[in-house]
N, CA, C and O atoms as CSV, one atom per row, in Angstrom:
chain,resi,resn,atom,element,x,y,z
A,1,MET,N,N,2.107,-24.250,2.080
A,1,MET,CA,C,1.499,-25.088,3.063
A,1,MET,C,C,2.114,-24.831,4.434
A,1,MET,O,O,3.299,-24.516,4.535
A,2,ILE,N,N,1.330,-24.962,5.465
A,2,ILE,CA,C,1.742,-24.781,6.789
A,2,ILE,C,C,2.242,-26.108,7.401
A,2,ILE,O,O,1.529,-27.111,7.362
A,3,THR,N,N,3.445,-26.115,7.954
A,3,THR,CA,C,3.937,-27.356,8.622
A,3,THR,C,C,4.262,-27.016,10.068
A,3,THR,O,O,4.605,-25.880,10.397
A,4,LYS,N,N,4.146,-28.026,10.923
A,4,LYS,CA,C,4.468,-27.895,12.345
A,4,LYS,C,C,5.180,-29.194,12.791
A,4,LYS,O,O,5.027,-30.246,12.172
A,5,GLN,N,N,5.937,-29.087,13.852
A,5,GLN,CA,C,6.647,-30.213,14.448
A,5,GLN,C,C,6.091,-30.404,15.847
A,5,GLN,O,O,5.921,-29.449,16.605
A,6,GLY,N,N,5.805,-31.684,16.178
A,6,GLY,CA,C,5.225,-31.932,17.499
A,6,GLY,C,C,5.442,-33.347,17.928
A,6,GLY,O,O,6.071,-34.142,17.229
A,7,LEU,N,N,4.900,-33.664,19.119
A,7,LEU,CA,C,5.090,-34.939,19.762
A,7,LEU,C,C,3.751,-35.706,19.738
A,7,LEU,O,O,2.706,-35.136,20.052
A,8,VAL,N,N,3.786,-36.990,19.369
A,8,VAL,CA,C,2.563,-37.795,19.372
A,8,VAL,C,C,2.251,-38.176,20.815
A,8,VAL,O,O,3.074,-38.778,21.504
A,9,THR,N,N,1.010,-37.804,21.275
A,9,THR,CA,C,0.628,-38.062,22.641
A,9,THR,C,C,-0.403,-39.165,22.743
A,9,THR,O,O,-0.547,-39.769,23.806
A,10,LYS,N,N,-1.125,-39.447,21.671
A,10,LYS,CA,C,-2.189,-40.441,21.745
A,10,LYS,C,C,-2.489,-41.009,20.355
A,10,LYS,O,O,-2.436,-40.297,19.352
A,11,ILE,N,N,-2.805,-42.303,20.319
A,11,ILE,CA,C,-3.342,-42.874,19.079
A,11,ILE,C,C,-4.827,-43.006,19.340
A,11,ILE,O,O,-5.257,-43.768,20.206
A,12,SER,N,N,-5.596,-42.262,18.589
A,12,SER,CA,C,-7.058,-42.216,18.833
A,12,SER,C,C,-7.821,-42.633,17.560
A,12,SER,O,O,-8.300,-41.810,16.780
A,13,GLY,N,N,-7.899,-43.913,17.411
A,13,GLY,CA,C,-8.615,-44.442,16.212
A,13,GLY,C,C,-7.678,-45.216,15.329
A,13,GLY,O,O,-6.516,-45.440,15.669
A,14,ILE,N,N,-8.181,-45.611,14.221
A,14,ILE,CA,C,-7.456,-46.458,13.248
A,14,ILE,C,C,-6.356,-45.617,12.513
A,14,ILE,O,O,-5.183,-45.991,12.506
A,15,ASN,N,N,-6.765,-44.496,11.910
A,15,ASN,CA,C,-5.808,-43.669,11.141
A,15,ASN,C,C,-5.662,-42.255,11.747
A,15,ASN,O,O,-5.391,-41.292,11.031
A,16,THR,N,N,-5.843,-42.153,13.048
A,16,THR,CA,C,-5.779,-40.810,13.687
A,16,THR,C,C,-4.838,-40.831,14.841
A,16,THR,O,O,-4.822,-41.759,15.650
A,17,ILE,N,N,-4.024,-39.754,14.906
A,17,ILE,CA,C,-3.168,-39.562,16.071
A,17,ILE,C,C,-3.371,-38.133,16.591
A,17,ILE,O,O,-3.796,-37.232,15.867
A,18,ARG,N,N,-3.043,-37.967,17.902
A,18,ARG,CA,C,-3.059,-36.609,18.434
A,18,ARG,C,C,-1.648,-36.105,18.679
A,18,ARG,O,O,-0.835,-36.766,19.325
A,19,VAL,N,N,-1.372,-34.903,18.140
A,19,VAL,CA,C,-0.002,-34.371,18.174
A,19,VAL,C,C,-0.042,-33.094,18.989
A,19,VAL,O,O,-0.903,-32.241,18.772
A,20,GLU,N,N,0.910,-32.954,19.950
A,20,GLU,CA,C,0.966,-31.796,20.811
A,20,GLU,C,C,2.127,-30.891,20.306
A,20,GLU,O,O,3.269,-31.331,20.170
A,21,VAL,N,N,1.784,-29.624,20.038
A,21,VAL,CA,C,2.740,-28.708,19.445
A,21,VAL,C,C,2.923,-27.569,20.498
A,21,VAL,O,O,1.945,-27.015,21.001
A,22,HIS,N,N,4.179,-27.247,20.805
A,22,HIS,CA,C,4.475,-26.154,21.758
A,22,HIS,C,C,4.974,-24.914,20.988
A,22,HIS,O,O,5.652,-25.024,19.966
A,23,ARG,N,N,4.623,-23.766,21.502
A,23,ARG,CA,C,5.191,-22.524,20.976
A,23,ARG,C,C,5.422,-21.558,22.148
A,23,ARG,O,O,4.778,-21.654,23.193
A,24,TYR,N,N,6.338,-20.649,21.945
A,24,TYR,CA,C,6.666,-19.718,22.982
A,24,TYR,C,C,6.294,-18.317,22.619
A,24,TYR,O,O,6.483,-17.901,21.476
A,25,GLU,N,N,5.767,-17.576,23.564
A,25,GLU,CA,C,5.321,-16.174,23.326
A,25,GLU,C,C,5.899,-15.351,24.519
A,25,GLU,O,O,6.236,-15.889,25.574
A,26,THR,N,N,5.989,-14.051,24.292
A,26,THR,CA,C,6.464,-13.153,25.301
A,26,THR,C,C,5.329,-12.229,25.737
A,26,THR,O,O,4.593,-11.687,24.913
A,27,HIS,N,N,5.207,-12.064,27.063
A,27,HIS,CA,C,4.141,-11.222,27.561
A,27,HIS,C,C,4.427,-9.761,27.169
A,27,HIS,O,O,5.574,-9.316,27.221
A,28,ALA,N,N,3.380,-9.024,26.777
A,28,ALA,CA,C,3.553,-7.669,26.246
A,28,ALA,C,C,4.040,-6.695,27.289
A,28,ALA,O,O,4.834,-5.812,26.962
A,29,VAL,N,N,3.601,-6.812,28.537
A,29,VAL,CA,C,4.019,-5.861,29.563
A,29,VAL,C,C,5.200,-6.306,30.378
A,29,VAL,O,O,6.125,-5.534,30.630
A,30,TYR,N,N,5.165,-7.618,30.810
A,30,TYR,CA,C,6.182,-8.094,31.733
A,30,TYR,C,C,7.408,-8.753,31.067
A,30,TYR,O,O,8.396,-9.080,31.725
A,31,LYS,N,N,7.306,-8.929,29.767
A,31,LYS,CA,C,8.430,-9.470,28.924
A,31,LYS,C,C,8.879,-10.881,29.375
A,31,LYS,O,O,10.012,-11.279,29.104
A,32,LYS,N,N,8.010,-11.626,30.052
A,32,LYS,CA,C,8.339,-12.958,30.447
A,32,LYS,C,C,7.883,-13.933,29.364
A,32,LYS,O,O,6.784,-13.785,28.830
A,33,ARG,N,N,8.715,-14.938,29.028
A,33,ARG,CA,C,8.350,-15.901,28.008
A,33,ARG,C,C,7.540,-17.017,28.687
A,33,ARG,O,O,7.826,-17.422,29.813
A,34,PHE,N,N,6.516,-17.498,27.960
A,34,PHE,CA,C,5.753,-18.576,28.467
A,34,PHE,C,C,5.397,-19.553,27.308
A,34,PHE,O,O,5.392,-19.179,26.135
A,35,ARG,N,N,5.114,-20.765,27.675
A,35,ARG,CA,C,4.869,-21.767,26.618
A,35,ARG,C,C,3.359,-22.030,26.482
A,35,ARG,O,O,2.642,-22.152,27.476
A,36,LEU,N,N,2.907,-22.113,25.244
A,36,LEU,CA,C,1.542,-22.422,24.915
A,36,LEU,C,C,1.543,-23.767,24.194
A,36,LEU,O,O,2.448,-24.064,23.414
A,37,THR,N,N,0.502,-24.587,24.469
A,37,THR,CA,C,0.461,-25.905,23.898
A,37,THR,C,C,-0.851,-25.992,23.064
A,37,THR,O,O,-1.914,-25.544,23.494
A,38,SER,N,N,-0.727,-26.572,21.890
A,38,SER,CA,C,-1.912,-26.835,21.022
A,38,SER,C,C,-1.936,-28.317,20.686
A,38,SER,O,O,-0.891,-28.929,20.468
A,39,ASN,N,N,-3.125,-28.886,20.647
A,39,ASN,CA,C,-3.335,-30.313,20.231
A,39,ASN,C,C,-3.984,-30.370,18.877
A,39,ASN,O,O,-4.968,-29.671,18.634
A,40,PHE,N,N,-3.460,-31.182,17.990
A,40,PHE,CA,C,-4.047,-31.336,16.653
A,40,PHE,C,C,-4.365,-32.791,16.410
A,40,PHE,O,O,-3.598,-33.672,16.799
A,41,LEU,N,N,-5.477,-33.049,15.776
A,41,LEU,CA,C,-5.790,-34.395,15.326
A,41,LEU,C,C,-5.227,-34.546,13.899
A,41,LEU,O,O,-5.498,-33.727,13.021
A,42,VAL,N,N,-4.451,-35.596,13.696
A,42,VAL,CA,C,-3.672,-35.759,12.454
A,42,VAL,C,C,-4.037,-37.073,11.803
A,42,VAL,O,O,-4.203,-38.094,12.471
A,43,HIS,N,N,-4.158,-37.033,10.513
A,43,HIS,CA,C,-4.489,-38.245,9.682
A,43,HIS,C,C,-3.140,-38.982,9.447
A,43,HIS,O,O,-2.195,-38.416,8.898
A,44,ASP,N,N,-3.092,-40.236,9.873
A,44,ASP,CA,C,-1.902,-41.104,9.674
A,44,ASP,C,C,-2.386,-42.293,8.835
A,44,ASP,O,O,-2.809,-43.312,9.381
A,45,PRO,N,N,-2.321,-42.154,7.485
A,45,PRO,CA,C,-2.932,-43.199,6.607
A,45,PRO,C,C,-2.302,-44.593,6.754
A,45,PRO,O,O,-3.000,-45.583,6.532
A,46,GLU,N,N,-1.055,-44.711,7.105
A,46,GLU,CA,C,-0.399,-45.995,7.199
A,46,GLU,C,C,-0.253,-46.483,8.626
A,46,GLU,O,O,0.267,-47.575,8.852
A,47,SER,N,N,-0.705,-45.686,9.607
A,47,SER,CA,C,-0.653,-46.009,11.028
A,47,SER,C,C,0.775,-46.388,11.459
A,47,SER,O,O,0.984,-47.402,12.124
A,48,LYS,N,N,1.763,-45.543,11.061
A,48,LYS,CA,C,3.168,-45.761,11.402
A,48,LYS,C,C,3.549,-45.133,12.714
A,48,LYS,O,O,4.361,-45.703,13.444
A,49,ALA,N,N,2.998,-43.976,13.051
A,49,ALA,CA,C,3.402,-43.238,14.254
A,49,ALA,C,C,3.030,-43.970,15.561
A,49,ALA,O,O,1.991,-44.624,15.650
A,50,LYS,N,N,3.880,-43.844,16.534
A,50,LYS,CA,C,3.635,-44.389,17.869
A,50,LYS,C,C,3.731,-43.262,18.888
A,50,LYS,O,O,4.278,-42.197,18.604
A,51,VAL,N,N,3.192,-43.511,20.080
A,51,VAL,CA,C,3.263,-42.535,21.128
A,51,VAL,C,C,4.694,-42.266,21.488
A,51,VAL,O,O,5.463,-43.198,21.722
A,52,GLY,N,N,5.065,-41.016,21.536
A,52,GLY,CA,C,6.435,-40.575,21.867
A,52,GLY,C,C,7.243,-40.191,20.643
A,52,GLY,O,O,8.368,-39.714,20.797
A,53,ASP,N,N,6.736,-40.373,19.450
A,53,ASP,CA,C,7.498,-40.044,18.237
A,53,ASP,C,C,7.384,-38.520,18.047
A,53,ASP,O,O,6.386,-37.889,18.397
A,54,VAL,N,N,8.450,-37.977,17.479
A,54,VAL,CA,C,8.469,-36.589,17.047
A,54,VAL,C,C,8.158,-36.558,15.544
A,54,VAL,O,O,8.864,-37.182,14.751
A,55,VAL,N,N,7.114,-35.839,15.158
A,55,VAL,CA,C,6.647,-35.912,13.769
A,55,VAL,C,C,6.499,-34.502,13.201
A,55,VAL,O,O,6.437,-33.516,13.936
A,56,ILE,N,N,6.444,-34.440,11.866
A,56,ILE,CA,C,6.182,-33.220,11.142
A,56,ILE,C,C,4.834,-33.392,10.490
A,56,ILE,O,O,4.622,-34.378,9.785
A,57,ILE,N,N,3.893,-32.449,10.703
A,57,ILE,CA,C,2.586,-32.466,10.156
A,57,ILE,C,C,2.364,-31.338,9.201
A,57,ILE,O,O,3.026,-30.305,9.293
A,58,GLN,N,N,1.432,-31.513,8.270
A,58,GLN,CA,C,1.188,-30.500,7.238
A,58,GLN,C,C,-0.334,-30.314,7.163
A,58,GLN,O,O,-1.103,-31.269,7.272
A,59,GLN,N,N,-0.747,-29.029,6.971
A,59,GLN,CA,C,-2.192,-28.781,6.845
A,59,GLN,C,C,-2.698,-29.195,5.502
A,59,GLN,O,O,-2.017,-29.020,4.492
A,60,CYS,N,N,-3.891,-29.746,5.474
A,60,CYS,CA,C,-4.490,-30.219,4.230
A,60,CYS,C,C,-5.990,-29.898,4.258
A,60,CYS,O,O,-6.470,-29.194,5.146
A,61,ARG,N,N,-6.710,-30.423,3.278
A,61,ARG,CA,C,-8.185,-30.217,3.257
A,61,ARG,C,C,-8.790,-30.906,4.428
A,61,ARG,O,O,-8.200,-31.851,4.952
A,62,PRO,N,N,-9.975,-30.466,4.877
A,62,PRO,CA,C,-10.637,-31.122,6.048
A,62,PRO,C,C,-10.975,-32.597,5.706
A,62,PRO,O,O,-11.622,-32.906,4.705
A,63,ILE,N,N,-10.514,-33.439,6.562
A,63,ILE,CA,C,-10.799,-34.904,6.404
A,63,ILE,C,C,-12.020,-35.251,7.220
A,63,ILE,O,O,-12.817,-36.094,6.810
A,64,SER,N,N,-12.182,-34.630,8.350
A,64,SER,CA,C,-13.398,-34.839,9.191
A,64,SER,C,C,-13.647,-33.483,9.910
A,64,SER,O,O,-13.047,-32.464,9.567
A,65,LYS,N,N,-14.509,-33.508,10.868
A,65,LYS,CA,C,-14.906,-32.292,11.552
A,65,LYS,C,C,-13.739,-31.586,12.204
A,65,LYS,O,O,-13.621,-30.366,12.095
A,66,ARG,N,N,-12.863,-32.333,12.887
A,66,ARG,CA,C,-11.721,-31.779,13.629
A,66,ARG,C,C,-10.371,-32.080,13.084
A,66,ARG,O,O,-9.361,-31.613,13.609
A,67,LYS,N,N,-10.337,-32.889,11.994
A,67,LYS,CA,C,-9.027,-33.375,11.476
A,67,LYS,C,C,-8.775,-32.753,10.090
A,67,LYS,O,O,-9.419,-33.080,9.092
A,68,SER,N,N,-7.776,-31.817,10.098
A,68,SER,CA,C,-7.406,-31.186,8.837
A,68,SER,C,C,-5.868,-31.101,8.705
A,68,SER,O,O,-5.344,-30.186,8.069
A,69,TRP,N,N,-5.164,-32.059,9.309
A,69,TRP,CA,C,-3.729,-32.188,9.265
A,69,TRP,C,C,-3.377,-33.587,8.823
A,69,TRP,O,O,-4.112,-34.538,9.091
A,70,ILE,N,N,-2.228,-33.717,8.132
A,70,ILE,CA,C,-1.801,-35.043,7.679
A,70,ILE,C,C,-0.320,-35.217,8.062
A,70,ILE,O,O,0.470,-34.273,8.038
A,71,LEU,N,N,0.016,-36.465,8.415
A,71,LEU,CA,C,1.354,-36.778,8.799
A,71,LEU,C,C,2.269,-36.767,7.598
A,71,LEU,O,O,1.999,-37.428,6.594
A,72,THR,N,N,3.363,-36.010,7.699
A,72,THR,CA,C,4.319,-35.875,6.598
A,72,THR,C,C,5.551,-36.754,6.827
A,72,THR,O,O,6.008,-37.440,5.913
A,73,GLU,N,N,6.085,-36.731,8.047
A,73,GLU,CA,C,7.357,-37.406,8.280
A,73,GLU,C,C,7.488,-37.700,9.770
A,73,GLU,O,O,7.039,-36.916,10.606
A,74,ILE,N,N,8.099,-38.821,10.092
A,74,ILE,CA,C,8.460,-39.165,11.455
A,74,ILE,C,C,9.939,-38.933,11.583
A,74,ILE,O,O,10.744,-39.596,10.929
A,75,THR,N,N,10.315,-37.941,12.470
A,75,THR,CA,C,11.720,-37.554,12.561
A,75,THR,C,C,12.476,-38.310,13.650
A,75,THR,O,O,13.676,-38.537,13.498
A,76,LYS,N,N,11.826,-38.707,14.736
A,76,LYS,CA,C,12.484,-39.365,15.860
A,76,LYS,C,C,11.585,-40.402,16.472
A,76,LYS,O,O,11.972,-41.062,17.436
């Protein structure tokens, strides 16, 4: 299973949160590192996460059209 760590940026619905995940890549020619940001809709069945929490998410079966991640753990 694929897991990612990110920051909760929004609570959007009853059991849904939006998590922002950053990753770093290096440019092929100029060798400069830059940051890319991805947003994921995550299923939070117990509605425990709050804005600003650092969480670990795990990929699962599609729950809705854009939501195929589930909250595994709140780390901070």
